[in-house]
N, C-alpha and C positions, 0 to 999 in steps of 0.2 A: 504493500500500500504506500510505501515511501519512495517508489520508483528506483529501487536500488538492486533489483535482480540483475545479475551479470550472466549467470549460467547455472542451471540446476536441472535435475531430472525428476519428473513426477510419475509415479506409478498409478495406473488406473485400470479399470475393468472394461472388457468388451463382452459381448453376449456369450462367448465361449472360451474366455481366457483372460489373460492380463497383458498389458503392454506398458512400455516406458515412453515418456514424452520428454525429450531433451530441449529445454528452452535456450534459444540462442539470442533472442531479442525480446525486450519487454518495455512497455511504456505505460505509465499509470497517470491518469488524470482524475483529480478530485475537484468536485464542485460542491460548494457549501452555501447554504442559505437557511434562514429560519422561516418556518411555515407554521402559522398558528401557535406561536410561542415555543415551538420545538425545533432544535437544530437538526437539519437534515444534511446528510453527506452522501453524495452520489459518486461512487468510486468505480471507475472504468479501468480495467486492467487488460491490455492487449498483449498477447505473446505470440511469437513465431518460433517454431522449432521443428525438430525432426523426430520421426518415430525411432525409438531407441530400443529395439528388441521387442519381440512379440510372440505369443503363442496363439494369437487370434487367427481364425481361419477366414481369410478374406483375399480377394484378388486386388492387390495394391496397385495394379496397372489401371484399374478403373478410376476415372477422374473423381468419382463421388465416394470412393472407398473410405476417405478420411472423415466424412461428415459425422458418422456415428461415433467415431473415436473422439473427435473434437467436442461433441456434445457431452460425452462421458467426462472428459477432462473439465469442461466448463461447470457442469453440475457438481462434480466432486469439489473443485476449488472454491466455488461460491459457498458451498455448505461448510467447508473447513474454515474459510475466512470468517463467515458469520459466527460460527461456534467460538472461534478464538476471540473475536470482538466481544461477544457476550461474556466470555470468561473474564476479559479485562475489566468489563463493567461491574460484574457481580463480585468477583473475588478480590480485585485490586482497586476498583474505583479510581482508575488512573488512565489518562489518555496517553498510552505508550506510543501511539502513532503520530502524535502532533496534529491531530485534526483541528484543535482549537486555533492553531495558527492559520489554517485555511479559512475558518470562519472569520477570524480577525481581518485577514486580507480581503476576503470577498464580500463580507457583509458586516462591516465594522459597526454600523448603526445598531444592529441587534447584538453584536458581540459585547458591546460596552456593559450590558447588564450582567455579563458573566465574568467580567474582568478579574475579579478577586475570588470568584467561586466557580471556576470552569469545571471542576470535578463534578459538581452538581449538574451542570449543563451537559456534560459528557454522559452522565448516567442516564439522562432521559433522551439523549440524541437517537435519531433513527439513522441507521447505516444501510445504504442500498449498494449492493455489490453486483457488478457485471463483469464476469471473466470471459474473455474471448480468446480462445486458443486457435492457432492456425498451424496445421501441419503442412510443411512445404515439401518434404520428401521422406522417404522411408528410412534412409540411413542404412539400408540393406543392399548388398551387392547384387544379389539374385533373389529369387523367390525363397520363401521360408524353407528350412530343412525339415522341420517337424511336420509329419503328415498324420492326421488323426483319422 
């Protein structure tokens, strides 16, 4: 969420196995505004990467072969990020991501009331996550070796 991903691999599931997604590029955009007295943060994370090992049975030469895998990654990452954000709110009551800075920069008029009590503002904030993974290539030299 802080736009600091350089490279990492995410493991996810397909309908008949597992696969790895190696992120080679990522860009995060955060939009902050207060709506009806509640801070809202819209976090868009776009990643580009390669398929990094798989036991999924699919024809990767098909141009639409990656759509299901990308949806799986998006769903998994949105869920994991939301759970982690919730944990920081409930257990730590701390804005470890620096979202208050985005609200201060983008909606200072409403941020002023949280100036000294941002932890309370963060506790009631709504976080909206949109993860968009794009698989560019398989990272495989030939078709899969495992045949099921």
